[in-house]
C-alpha positions as CSV (number, residue, x, y, z in Angstrom):
1,M,-31.0,3.5,-83.5
2,H,-30.1,4.0,-79.9
3,A,-30.1,1.6,-76.9
4,P,-32.4,3.8,-75.2
5,R,-35.2,3.6,-78.1
6,L,-34.8,0.2,-78.7
7,A,-35.5,-0.3,-74.9
8,A,-38.8,2.2,-75.2
9,L,-39.8,0.3,-78.4
10,E,-39.6,-3.2,-76.2
11,L,-41.5,-1.9,-73.5
12,R,-44.1,-0.2,-75.9
13,R,-45.0,-3.7,-76.7
14,F,-46.7,-4.5,-74.0
15,G,-49.2,-1.9,-74.3
16,R,-50.7,-3.3,-77.7
17,G,-53.4,-5.1,-76.4
18,K,-55.2,-6.4,-72.9
19,L,-53.3,-9.2,-72.8
20,P,-49.9,-7.9,-72.6
21,R,-50.9,-4.9,-70.1
22,A,-52.3,-7.7,-67.8
23,A,-48.8,-9.3,-68.4
24,L,-47.1,-6.1,-67.2
25,V,-48.8,-5.5,-64.1
26,A,-48.7,-9.3,-62.9
27,L,-44.6,-8.6,-63.5
28,L,-44.6,-5.7,-61.7
29,L,-46.9,-7.2,-59.1
30,L,-45.0,-10.2,-59.0
31,P,-42.3,-9.7,-56.0
32,L,-45.0,-9.3,-53.5
33,L,-46.0,-12.4,-54.2
34,Y,-42.6,-13.5,-52.4
35,G,-41.6,-10.5,-50.5
36,A,-44.7,-9.1,-49.2
37,L,-46.8,-12.3,-48.8
38,Y,-44.1,-14.5,-47.4
39,L,-43.1,-11.8,-44.6
40,W,-46.4,-10.9,-43.9
41,S,-47.1,-14.7,-43.3
42,F,-45.0,-14.6,-40.4
43,W,-44.5,-11.2,-39.5
44,D,-44.6,-11.6,-35.5
45,P,-45.2,-15.0,-35.0
46,Y,-43.9,-15.3,-31.5
47,G,-46.3,-12.2,-30.7
48,R,-49.0,-15.0,-31.4
49,L,-48.2,-17.6,-29.2
50,D,-51.1,-17.1,-27.2
51,R,-53.0,-18.7,-29.6
52,I,-51.3,-21.9,-30.0
53,P,-53.4,-24.3,-27.3
54,V,-51.4,-26.4,-24.9
55,A,-52.6,-28.6,-22.0
56,L,-51.8,-27.7,-18.5
57,V,-52.1,-30.6,-15.8
58,N,-51.3,-29.5,-12.5
59,D,-51.9,-32.8,-10.3
60,D,-49.6,-31.2,-7.1
61,R,-51.2,-31.8,-3.8
62,G,-49.0,-29.0,-2.2
63,T,-47.3,-29.9,1.4
64,T,-46.5,-28.0,4.9
65,A,-43.0,-26.7,5.6
66,G,-41.7,-24.6,8.3
67,G,-45.6,-24.2,9.3
68,K,-46.4,-22.6,6.5
69,K,-48.6,-24.4,3.4
70,L,-46.7,-24.8,0.0
71,T,-48.5,-25.3,-3.0
72,A,-45.4,-24.7,-6.0
73,G,-48.1,-26.1,-9.2
74,D,-50.9,-23.5,-8.3
75,D,-48.6,-20.8,-7.8
76,I,-46.8,-21.6,-11.4
77,T,-50.2,-22.8,-13.1
78,R,-51.5,-19.1,-12.1
79,G,-47.9,-17.4,-13.4
80,L,-48.0,-19.5,-16.7
81,R,-52.0,-18.2,-17.0
82,E,-51.2,-14.8,-16.0
83,S,-48.7,-14.9,-18.9
84,R,-50.5,-15.8,-21.6
85,T,-47.3,-17.3,-23.6
86,F,-49.9,-20.0,-25.0
87,E,-53.1,-20.7,-25.1
88,W,-53.3,-22.8,-21.8
89,H,-56.0,-25.3,-21.0
90,E,-56.2,-26.9,-17.5
91,V,-57.0,-30.3,-18.0
92,S,-56.6,-33.8,-16.5
93,A,-53.2,-36.1,-17.5
94,A,-55.2,-38.4,-19.4
95,T,-56.9,-35.5,-21.4
96,A,-53.5,-33.9,-22.4
97,R,-51.9,-37.1,-23.0
98,K,-54.3,-37.9,-25.5
99,G,-54.9,-34.2,-26.9
100,V,-50.9,-34.2,-27.6
101,E,-51.3,-37.8,-29.4
102,D,-54.3,-36.6,-31.7
103,G,-53.0,-32.9,-32.3
104,T,-55.5,-31.7,-30.1
105,Y,-52.7,-29.7,-28.4
106,Y,-49.4,-28.9,-29.4
107,L,-48.0,-30.0,-26.1
108,S,-48.6,-30.8,-22.3
109,L,-47.1,-29.3,-19.2
110,T,-47.7,-31.6,-16.2
111,M,-46.8,-30.7,-12.0
112,P,-46.6,-34.2,-10.8
113,A,-48.1,-34.9,-7.1
114,D,-45.3,-34.5,-5.2
115,F,-44.2,-31.3,-7.0
116,S,-44.1,-29.3,-3.6
117,R,-42.9,-31.8,-1.1
118,R,-39.7,-32.6,-3.6
119,I,-39.2,-28.7,-3.8
120,A,-40.0,-28.5,0.1
121,S,-37.3,-31.0,0.9
122,S,-34.0,-29.0,0.1
123,A,-34.6,-27.6,3.9
124,G,-34.8,-31.0,5.2
125,D,-32.7,-34.1,5.6
126,S,-33.2,-35.1,2.1
127,P,-33.5,-33.1,-0.4
128,E,-35.1,-33.8,-3.9
129,T,-35.3,-32.4,-7.5
130,G,-38.5,-31.2,-8.7
131,A,-39.2,-32.1,-11.8
132,L,-41.9,-30.8,-14.6
133,Q,-43.3,-32.9,-17.4
134,V,-43.0,-31.9,-20.5
135,R,-44.2,-33.7,-23.8
136,T,-44.4,-32.8,-27.3
137,N,-45.0,-34.5,-30.2
138,D,-43.0,-33.3,-33.5
139,A,-45.7,-35.0,-35.8
140,N,-47.8,-31.7,-34.8
141,N,-45.4,-29.3,-35.2
142,Y,-41.6,-29.5,-35.1
143,I,-41.2,-25.7,-34.6
144,V,-43.5,-25.7,-31.6
145,G,-41.6,-28.0,-30.2
146,Q,-39.1,-25.9,-30.1
147,I,-39.9,-22.7,-29.0
148,S,-41.4,-24.5,-26.2
149,R,-38.0,-26.1,-24.8
150,T,-37.2,-22.6,-24.7
151,V,-40.0,-21.4,-22.8
152,F,-40.5,-24.3,-20.5
153,S,-36.6,-23.6,-19.5
154,E,-37.5,-20.1,-18.5
155,V,-40.4,-21.4,-16.2
156,R,-38.0,-24.5,-14.6
157,S,-35.8,-21.3,-13.8
158,A,-38.5,-19.3,-12.6
159,A,-39.8,-22.5,-10.4
160,S,-35.9,-23.2,-9.3
161,T,-35.6,-19.7,-8.5
162,N,-39.0,-19.6,-6.3
163,A,-38.0,-22.7,-4.5
164,S,-34.0,-21.6,-3.4
165,R,-35.6,-17.9,-2.3
166,T,-37.9,-20.1,-0.2
167,F,-35.4,-22.1,1.5
168,L,-32.3,-19.3,1.8
169,D,-35.0,-17.6,3.3
170,R,-35.1,-20.1,5.8
171,I,-31.9,-19.6,6.1
172,F,-31.2,-16.5,6.4
173,V,-34.2,-16.5,9.2
174,S,-31.4,-19.1,11.0
175,F,-29.2,-16.7,11.1
176,S,-30.9,-14.0,12.5
177,D,-32.1,-16.2,15.5
178,I,-28.4,-17.5,15.9
179,H,-27.7,-13.9,16.0
180,G,-30.1,-13.0,18.5
181,Q,-29.6,-16.1,20.8
182,T,-25.6,-15.1,20.4
183,V,-25.9,-11.3,21.4
184,K,-28.0,-12.3,24.4
185,A,-24.9,-14.8,25.8
186,A,-22.4,-12.0,25.1
187,D,-24.4,-9.5,26.9
188,G,-24.8,-12.0,29.7
189,A,-20.7,-12.5,29.2
190,D,-20.2,-9.0,29.5
191,K,-22.8,-8.7,33.1
192,L,-20.6,-11.7,34.1
193,K,-17.6,-10.0,33.2
194,G,-18.8,-6.4,35.0
195,G,-19.6,-8.6,38.5
196,I,-16.2,-9.8,38.3
197,G,-14.4,-6.7,37.4
198,T,-16.2,-5.4,40.1
199,A,-15.3,-8.5,42.3
200,E,-11.5,-8.3,41.0
201,A,-11.5,-4.2,41.6
202,G,-12.6,-5.0,45.0
203,S,-10.3,-7.6,45.8
204,K,-7.6,-5.9,44.2
205,D,-8.5,-2.5,46.6
206,L,-8.5,-5.4,49.5
207,A,-4.8,-6.2,48.6
208,D,-3.8,-2.9,47.8
209,G,-5.2,-1.7,51.4
210,L,-3.9,-4.7,53.1
211,K,-0.1,-4.1,51.5
212,D,-0.5,-0.4,52.9
213,A,-1.7,-2.1,56.5
214,K,1.2,-4.5,55.9
215,K,3.8,-1.7,55.6
216,G,1.9,0.2,58.2
217,S,1.9,-2.4,60.8
218,G,5.6,-3.3,59.5
219,K,6.4,0.7,60.2
220,L,4.2,0.3,63.5
221,S,6.1,-2.9,64.9
222,K,9.8,-1.1,63.9
223,G,8.8,2.2,65.3
224,L,7.6,0.3,68.7
225,E,10.8,-1.4,68.5
226,R,12.7,1.9,67.8
227,L,10.2,3.9,70.2
228,D,11.1,1.3,72.8
229,T,14.8,1.1,72.6
230,G,14.4,5.4,72.7
231,A,12.7,4.7,75.9
232,G,15.0,3.0,77.5
233,G,17.5,5.6,76.6
234,L,15.2,8.1,77.5
235,E,14.1,6.0,80.7
236,D,18.3,6.3,81.4
237,G,18.5,9.7,80.3
238,S,16.0,11.1,81.8
239,K,17.4,9.6,85.3
240,Q,20.7,11.2,84.3
241,V,19.1,14.7,83.4
242,A,16.9,14.5,87.1
243,A,20.4,13.8,88.9
244,G,22.0,16.6,87.0
245,T,18.8,19.3,87.6
246,Q,19.6,18.1,91.0
247,T,23.0,19.1,91.1
248,L,22.5,22.0,89.3
249,A,19.8,23.2,91.9
250,D,21.8,22.5,94.4
251,T,24.5,24.2,93.0
252,V,22.7,27.1,91.7
253,N,20.9,27.5,94.9
254,G,24.7,28.0,96.8
255,V,25.9,29.9,94.6
256,A,23.0,32.5,94.3
257,G,23.1,32.7,98.0
258,K,26.4,34.1,97.6
259,V,25.9,36.2,94.4
260,G,22.5,37.7,95.0
261,P,23.8,40.6,97.5
262,F,26.9,41.5,95.3
263,L,24.3,41.2,92.4
264,K,22.1,43.8,94.8
265,D,24.5,46.2,95.3
266,N,26.6,47.2,92.5
267,E,23.3,46.7,89.9
268,K,24.0,50.5,88.6
269,T,27.8,50.1,88.2
270,I,27.3,47.2,86.1
271,G,24.6,48.9,83.8
272,D,26.8,51.4,83.4
273,T,29.7,49.2,82.2
274,A,27.4,47.6,79.6
275,Q,26.4,50.9,78.7
276,L,30.0,51.9,77.7
277,V,30.6,48.6,76.1
278,A,27.4,49.1,73.6
279,D,28.3,52.3,73.2
280,S,32.2,51.6,71.7
281,A,31.1,48.8,69.6
282,K,28.0,51.5,67.9
283,T,31.4,53.9,67.5
284,I,33.8,51.2,65.9
285,R,31.4,49.8,63.8
286,A,30.2,53.5,62.3
287,N,34.0,54.2,61.6
288,L,34.0,50.6,60.1
289,G,32.1,51.5,57.4
290,T,33.7,54.9,56.7
291,L,37.0,53.2,56.4
292,V,35.9,51.0,53.5
293,K,34.1,53.6,51.9
294,A,37.5,56.3,52.3
295,A,40.0,54.0,51.2
296,P,39.7,53.9,47.8
297,V,39.1,57.5,47.6
298,A,42.2,58.3,49.4
299,A,44.2,55.9,47.6
300,R,43.0,57.3,44.1
301,G,43.4,60.8,45.3
302,A,46.9,59.9,47.1
303,H,47.6,58.7,43.2
304,A,46.0,61.9,41.5
305,A,48.4,64.3,43.6
306,S,51.7,62.6,43.4
307,D,50.6,61.8,39.2
308,T,50.4,66.2,39.1
309,L,54.0,66.8,40.8
310,D,55.3,64.2,38.5
311,D,54.0,66.3,36.0
312,V,55.3,69.9,37.5
313,Y,58.5,68.5,38.3
314,R,59.1,67.4,34.5
315,A,57.6,70.6,33.7
316,R,60.2,72.6,35.4
317,C,63.5,70.8,36.2
318,E,63.7,68.6,32.6
319,T,62.4,70.5,30.3
320,A,62.7,73.8,31.2
321,V,65.7,76.0,32.4
322,L,64.8,77.1,35.9
323,D,66.4,77.7,39.2
324,D,67.8,74.4,40.6
325,A,67.5,75.7,44.1
326,A,63.5,74.6,43.7
327,C,64.0,71.2,41.7
328,P,65.6,68.9,44.7
329,D,62.7,70.3,46.9
330,L,60.0,69.5,43.6
331,K,62.1,65.8,44.0
332,K,61.1,65.4,47.6
333,A,57.5,66.3,47.1
334,A,56.7,64.4,44.5
335,Q,58.7,61.2,46.4
336,A,56.6,62.0,49.0
337,A,53.7,61.8,47.3
338,S,54.3,58.5,45.9
339,D,55.3,57.4,49.0
340,V,51.6,58.5,50.1
341,A,50.1,56.9,46.9
342,K,51.7,53.4,48.1
343,V,50.6,53.6,51.7
344,A,46.9,54.7,50.6
345,D,47.2,51.6,48.3
346,D,48.4,49.1,51.1
347,V,45.2,50.7,53.1
348,N,42.9,50.2,50.0
349,S,44.4,47.0,49.9
350,L,44.5,46.1,53.5
351,V,40.4,46.9,53.5
352,A,40.1,45.0,50.2
353,D,41.4,42.4,51.4
354,Q,40.1,42.0,54.7
355,N,36.8,42.9,53.3
356,G,35.2,39.5,54.8
357,D,37.3,40.1,57.9
358,L,35.7,43.4,58.2
359,K,32.3,42.3,57.9
360,K,32.5,39.2,60.3
361,L,33.8,41.7,63.0
362,D,31.3,44.0,62.1
363,T,28.6,41.2,62.6
364,N,30.7,40.6,66.1
365,L,30.4,44.3,67.4
366,R,26.3,44.6,66.2
367,T,26.1,41.2,68.5
368,L,28.3,42.6,71.5
369,Q,26.5,45.8,71.1
370,T,22.9,44.1,71.3
371,Q,24.1,41.9,74.2
372,A,26.0,44.6,76.2
373,Q,22.7,46.5,75.8
374,A,20.3,44.5,76.6
375,L,22.7,43.8,79.9
376,A,22.4,47.5,80.8
377,D,18.6,47.6,80.1
378,R,18.1,44.4,82.4
379,A,20.7,45.7,85.1
380,P,18.7,47.0,87.7
381,H,17.1,44.1,87.8
382,L,19.8,40.9,87.7
383,S,19.1,40.1,91.4
384,E,15.2,39.8,90.5
385,D,16.3,37.9,87.2
386,L,18.5,35.8,89.6
387,D,15.9,35.0,92.3
388,D,13.2,33.9,89.2
389,A,16.4,31.7,87.3
390,V,16.8,29.8,90.7
391,A,12.8,29.6,90.6
392,R,12.9,27.8,87.9
393,I,15.9,25.9,87.9
394,N,14.2,24.2,91.0
395,K,10.6,23.5,89.2
396,L,13.1,22.1,86.0
397,N,14.6,19.6,89.2
398,D,11.0,18.7,89.8
399,G,10.0,18.5,86.1
400,A,13.1,16.1,85.7
401,G,12.0,13.9,88.5
402,K,8.3,13.7,86.9
403,V,10.2,12.7,83.5
404,A,12.4,10.5,85.2
405,A,9.3,8.7,86.5
406,G,7.0,8.6,83.2
407,A,9.6,7.7,81.1
408,K,9.9,4.7,83.4
409,T,6.4,4.1,82.6
410,L,6.7,4.3,79.1
411,H,9.4,2.0,78.4
412,T,7.5,-0.8,80.2
413,G,4.2,0.1,78.1
414,L,5.9,0.2,74.9
415,G,7.4,-3.3,75.4
416,T,3.8,-4.5,75.5
417,A,2.9,-2.5,72.5
418,K,5.9,-4.0,70.9
419,T,4.9,-7.5,70.9
420,G,1.6,-6.9,70.2
421,A,2.7,-4.9,66.9
422,T,4.8,-7.5,66.0
423,A,1.8,-10.4,66.0
424,L,-0.9,-7.4,64.1
425,D,2.5,-7.4,61.5
426,T,2.6,-11.1,61.2
427,G,-1.3,-11.4,60.9
428,V,-1.5,-8.6,58.0
429,G,1.2,-10.1,56.2
430,R,-0.9,-13.3,56.0
431,L,-4.4,-11.4,55.2
432,K,-1.9,-9.9,52.0
433,T,-0.6,-12.5,50.3
434,G,-4.4,-14.2,50.7
435,A,-5.5,-10.9,49.5
436,V,-2.9,-10.9,46.3
437,D,-3.9,-14.7,45.9
438,L,-7.6,-13.7,45.7
439,S,-7.3,-10.2,43.1
440,G,-5.0,-12.6,41.1
441,G,-7.4,-15.7,40.5
442,L,-10.2,-12.9,39.9
443,Y,-7.9,-11.1,37.6
444,K,-7.7,-14.2,35.7
445,L,-11.5,-15.1,35.7
446,V,-11.7,-11.5,34.7
447,D,-9.7,-11.6,31.9
448,G,-11.3,-15.2,30.7
449,S,-14.9,-13.6,30.9
450,G,-13.6,-10.8,28.8
451,K,-12.2,-13.3,26.1
452,L,-15.8,-15.2,26.2
453,A,-17.9,-11.9,26.1
454,G,-15.5,-10.6,23.2
455,G,-15.7,-13.9,21.4
456,L,-19.0,-14.4,21.4
457,H,-19.5,-10.6,20.4
458,D,-17.0,-11.0,17.5
459,G,-19.1,-14.3,16.5
460,A,-22.5,-12.2,16.9
461,A,-21.0,-10.1,14.8
462,Q,-20.0,-12.2,12.3
463,I,-23.2,-13.8,12.2
464,P,-25.9,-11.7,9.9
465,D,-28.8,-10.5,11.2
466,Y,-31.3,-9.8,8.2
467,D,-34.7,-7.6,8.4
468,K,-37.4,-8.5,6.2
469,Q,-36.3,-6.5,3.4
470,D,-32.8,-7.3,3.5
471,R,-34.0,-11.2,3.8
472,E,-35.8,-10.9,0.6
473,Q,-33.0,-8.5,-1.4
474,R,-30.6,-11.3,-0.6
475,T,-32.8,-14.2,-0.8
476,G,-33.3,-13.2,-4.5
477,V,-29.9,-12.5,-5.1
478,M,-29.1,-15.9,-4.0
479,A,-31.8,-17.7,-5.7
480,D,-30.9,-16.4,-9.0
481,P,-27.5,-15.2,-8.8
482,V,-26.5,-14.5,-12.4
483,Q,-28.4,-12.0,-14.4
484,L,-28.5,-12.3,-18.3
485,A,-27.7,-8.7,-18.8
486,S,-28.4,-8.7,-22.4
487,Q,-27.9,-5.6,-25.0
488,D,-29.4,-6.1,-28.7
489,L,-27.3,-3.5,-30.4
490,H,-29.7,-2.2,-33.7
491,K,-33.1,-4.9,-32.4
492,A,-35.0,-5.8,-35.0
493,P,-38.7,-5.0,-33.4
494,N,-39.8,-8.6,-34.9
495,Y,-39.5,-11.8,-37.0
496,G,-40.4,-10.2,-40.0
497,T,-38.0,-7.5,-40.3
498,G,-35.4,-9.2,-39.0
499,F,-36.1,-11.5,-42.9
500,A,-36.5,-9.0,-44.4
501,P,-33.1,-8.6,-46.0
502,Y,-33.8,-12.1,-46.8
503,F,-36.5,-12.3,-49.0
504,I,-36.6,-8.6,-50.5
505,P,-33.5,-9.9,-52.7
506,L,-35.3,-12.8,-53.3
507,S,-38.3,-11.6,-54.4
508,L,-36.4,-8.9,-56.8
509,W,-34.4,-11.7,-58.3
510,V,-37.8,-13.7,-59.4
511,G,-39.0,-10.4,-60.8
512,A,-36.1,-9.8,-62.8
513,M,-36.3,-14.0,-63.6
514,V,-40.1,-13.6,-64.8
515,A,-39.4,-10.6,-66.8
516,Y,-36.9,-12.2,-69.5
517,M,-39.7,-14.6,-69.5
518,L,-41.9,-11.7,-71.2
519,I,-39.2,-9.6,-72.7
520,T,-36.2,-10.7,-74.7
521,P,-32.3,-10.3,-73.4
522,M,-31.2,-9.7,-76.8
523,N,-33.7,-7.5,-79.3
524,R,-34.1,-9.1,-82.7
525,R,-34.1,-6.8,-84.9
526,A,-31.0,-4.9,-83.5
527,L,-29.2,-8.7,-83.9
528,A,-30.6,-8.6,-87.6
529,A,-30.2,-5.3,-88.6
530,G,-26.4,-5.8,-87.3
531,A,-26.4,-3.2,-84.4
532,P,-23.2,-2.6,-82.2
533,A,-23.2,-5.4,-79.3
534,R,-23.0,-3.1,-77.0
535,R,-26.3,-1.6,-78.4
536,I,-28.2,-5.4,-77.8
537,A,-27.0,-5.8,-74.5
538,L,-28.5,-2.1,-72.9
539,A,-31.3,-2.3,-74.8
540,G,-32.2,-5.7,-73.5
541,W,-31.3,-5.2,-70.0
542,L,-32.4,-1.4,-69.4
543,P,-36.5,-2.4,-70.2
544,V,-36.2,-4.9,-67.1
545,V,-34.3,-2.4,-65.1
546,A,-37.3,0.0,-65.2
547,V,-39.4,-2.6,-65.0
548,G,-37.3,-3.4,-61.4
549,V,-37.5,-0.1,-60.4
550,L,-41.1,0.0,-60.4
551,Q,-41.1,-3.2,-58.8
552,T,-39.4,-2.1,-55.7
553,V,-41.1,1.1,-55.3
554,A,-44.2,-1.3,-55.0
555,L,-42.6,-3.7,-53.1
556,M,-41.1,-0.8,-50.6
557,A,-44.7,0.9,-50.2
558,V,-46.6,-2.4,-49.3
559,L,-43.8,-3.4,-46.9
560,H,-43.5,-0.1,-45.3
561,W,-47.1,1.0,-45.2
562,A,-49.0,-2.0,-45.6
563,I,-46.9,-4.3,-43.5
564,G,-45.2,-2.2,-41.3
565,L,-41.4,-2.2,-42.1
566,E,-39.5,0.0,-40.4
567,M,-36.1,1.7,-42.0
568,A,-33.2,2.8,-40.9
569,H,-32.4,4.3,-43.6
570,A,-35.2,4.3,-45.6
571,A,-34.0,6.2,-48.8
572,G,-30.9,4.5,-48.7
573,T,-32.3,1.2,-48.5
574,V,-34.9,1.9,-51.7
575,G,-31.6,3.4,-53.8
576,F,-29.5,0.1,-52.6
577,L,-32.7,-1.5,-54.0
578,F,-32.6,-0.1,-57.2
579,L,-29.1,-1.0,-57.9
580,V,-29.5,-4.9,-56.6
581,S,-32.9,-4.7,-59.3
582,A,-30.4,-3.5,-61.8
583,C,-27.3,-6.2,-61.1
584,F,-30.3,-9.3,-60.9
585,A,-31.6,-8.2,-64.4
586,A,-27.8,-8.0,-65.6
587,I,-27.1,-11.5,-64.4
588,V,-30.8,-13.1,-65.5
589,Q,-30.0,-11.7,-69.0
590,W,-26.9,-12.9,-69.6
591,L,-27.8,-16.3,-68.8
592,N,-30.8,-16.0,-70.8
593,A,-28.6,-14.8,-73.6
594,R,-25.8,-17.1,-73.5
595,F,-27.5,-20.3,-72.7
596,G,-31.1,-19.7,-74.6
597,A,-33.5,-21.8,-72.9
598,A,-31.2,-24.0,-70.6
599,G,-30.5,-20.2,-69.2
600,R,-34.2,-20.1,-67.2
601,I,-32.6,-23.3,-65.7
602,L,-29.6,-21.8,-64.5
603,V,-31.4,-18.8,-63.6
604,L,-33.3,-21.2,-61.1
605,A,-30.6,-23.1,-60.3
606,L,-28.1,-19.8,-59.2
607,L,-31.2,-18.4,-57.2
608,M,-31.0,-21.8,-54.9
609,L,-27.4,-21.6,-54.6
610,Q,-28.1,-18.1,-53.2
611,L,-30.7,-18.6,-51.1
612,T,-28.9,-21.6,-49.1
613,S,-25.6,-19.7,-49.0
614,A,-26.5,-16.2,-48.2
615,G,-26.7,-16.8,-44.4
616,G,-30.3,-15.0,-44.7
617,T,-31.9,-17.5,-41.9
618,Y,-29.0,-19.0,-40.0
619,P,-25.4,-17.8,-40.0
620,V,-23.7,-19.2,-43.1
621,Q,-20.7,-20.9,-40.8
622,T,-23.6,-23.4,-39.6
623,S,-23.7,-24.7,-43.0
624,P,-21.9,-27.1,-44.8
625,G,-18.5,-25.8,-46.1
626,F,-19.7,-26.0,-50.0
627,F,-21.8,-23.6,-49.3
628,N,-19.5,-21.4,-47.0
629,A,-17.1,-22.2,-49.8
630,I,-19.3,-20.4,-52.5
631,H,-21.0,-17.7,-49.9
632,P,-18.1,-15.1,-51.2
633,F,-18.5,-15.4,-55.0
634,L,-22.5,-14.9,-55.3
635,P,-23.8,-11.3,-55.4
636,M,-27.4,-12.4,-52.7
637,S,-24.5,-12.6,-49.9
638,Y,-23.6,-9.1,-50.0
639,V,-27.1,-7.6,-50.8
640,V,-28.5,-9.7,-47.8
641,E,-25.7,-8.3,-45.5
642,A,-26.0,-4.3,-46.6
643,L,-29.6,-4.6,-46.2
644,R,-29.7,-6.1,-42.5
645,R,-27.4,-2.4,-42.2
646,L,-29.7,-0.4,-43.8
647,I,-33.0,-1.8,-42.3
648,T,-31.9,-2.6,-38.5
649,G,-28.9,-0.5,-38.4
650,G,-25.5,-0.3,-37.9
651,G,-22.4,0.8,-39.8
652,L,-22.3,0.9,-43.4
653,E,-18.8,-0.2,-44.5
654,P,-21.3,-3.6,-45.5
655,V,-23.5,-1.7,-47.8
656,W,-20.5,0.2,-49.4
657,H,-18.4,-3.0,-49.9
658,A,-21.6,-4.5,-51.3
659,C,-22.5,-1.3,-54.3
660,V,-18.9,-2.1,-55.2
661,V,-19.4,-5.9,-55.7
662,L,-23.0,-5.3,-57.6
663,V,-21.5,-2.8,-59.8
664,A,-18.7,-5.6,-60.5
665,F,-21.3,-7.9,-61.4
666,T,-23.6,-5.5,-63.1
667,A,-20.7,-4.9,-65.5
668,G,-19.5,-8.1,-66.0
669,A,-23.0,-9.3,-66.8
670,L,-23.0,-6.8,-69.0
671,A,-20.5,-7.1,-70.9
672,L,-20.7,-11.3,-71.2
673,T,-24.1,-10.2,-72.7
674,A,-22.5,-7.7,-75.4
675,L,-20.0,-11.2,-76.5
676,S,-23.0,-13.0,-76.7
677,A,-24.8,-11.0,-78.7
678,R,-21.7,-10.8,-81.0
679,R,-22.2,-14.4,-81.2
680,R,-25.9,-14.5,-82.2
681,Q,-25.2,-12.3,-84.9
682,V,-24.0,-15.1,-87.0
683,W,-26.4,-17.3,-87.6
684,T,-26.5,-21.3,-87.5
685,L,-28.6,-24.6,-87.8
686,D,-28.6,-24.6,-83.9
687,R,-30.2,-21.6,-83.9
688,L,-32.5,-22.2,-86.7
689,H,-33.2,-25.7,-85.4
690,P,-32.9,-25.7,-81.4
691,E,-32.5,-28.4,-79.9
692,L,-35.1,-27.4,-76.8
693,S,-37.8,-24.3,-76.5
694,L,-39.1,-23.0,-74.0
């Protein structure tokens, strides 16, 4: 009989009565007791913390800080009640103490009377630390105490942040006040710098003006000194001029008495002579231009004629046979033409070399022509001009006398002015020195006031000035400068989802263990009939595998649709659990087949070893070394890791690794069961009369 048929016969045995059917139903639903009930019981315990009664004691009396009322206790109490972290009961300190002791409250949180005062002291001279008081009682519940420590650490952090915000806000406000006052001081320094700068500019202008005045007064003094010297010379010269003009007037008057009658009688003759000179000069100037132009032309013509005669002479006398009587005449003519050309060259060279002198001669002739023409034009009026010249010379003589008298007066006045200018130059020099000193002092003062203003502006720029929004932002950052930027990869939505990879294989192991309490690991009929060991092993394994598949379907259906378990890979999870059921069935079958009644104890012991070393709750690294040592050699270690990836997500490498391990365990267990079946086909006294029967 084949193994599947033997397996079917084994399952058919449960349909012969009500009790076997009930047993089969109980067997199918047994994993739900371990898997579904366990997960349901603590599916989301952190989501129900608001049902835990906790005492809240607010003894804080508040305080005043910076002119404002500070009630840190009331703020924390209000925040805790709004958070609904626990079921808060605001009671007195005595009631809270008694309630934690007798179990009415799992724990208590107390804010002492000086809580606000201590927090506000951070801005004073003697800062103190405010303390929140927590009282727990592990006799009531250990886990609640652990949870409370985490929650109250967050409360303490929030309270510290709030206190820091208040303190830092005052600091930033102080910064703004200091900044404002420093800006005012800098503005005042700017105004001071501006006023001193104006004064410095004025003093510089004054110094520059006095410098110019000093130069002017020096020039005036030197000029007056030179004028005084010149006036002395002018006085002497004017005296000499007056004496000379007197002599000239006497001489001219004497000569005019003699020359006047001659000019009057010979005016026409003088005019005609002057006109002749002017006309002659004009004619010579005209011929000079013609000579300059004609000389080069005549030279070129003479050379051309000479060259022509030479050509004629050579043509007729040297190359042709002509009358010898004519050749001497031609030779003389050619020689004469050559001499003329040389003369023309000499004239041309003379004109070219003396061109500058000819131009000067032309200029002089033009002057002579002009003056002779003027004399010819004025000749009829010479006697009148002579009388007019005599009158002017006499007037000049009178004026020279007056100039001499004025020069003497000027010399005397300039002497007095020179003395005053010297005194003025000395005084202006002293004023200039004082103005320079004043300008230098004011310049240093401007430089100092500029540095003062610049320093105040730099200081004001370095002192922050925060508005309300900026203060709140910076206060928030400095009060809580380090934020925890957590990122959960494939986050489990609740506590139950996180523990499902641990309790699901537990329930399937228990299902296989109980299944082999009802189903024999090796078919007795097959053993008695001497069937092949491999067939006997499969016949005992396949019924439990079928039951395991049904157990898996029932368990996952309830977990998903009734409790709410969401899986990243639902189909993969169910298929993998089919393999897990088959593997667990093979292992439990071998232990029961090999060790008999003692095998059931070994199945339970192996379950405990797997639960403690699989890392289903805490990481296996936190367990003692023994559990770390056996962790890689037990199948549930790989099942838990694979289910975590299938349920919450992530890479599937551990899933494929687990599949290989489970297949290896399954094959090995089936092989060992077949070996045990072969041994069981030999009957012994121990089998007929076992020492222990369960």
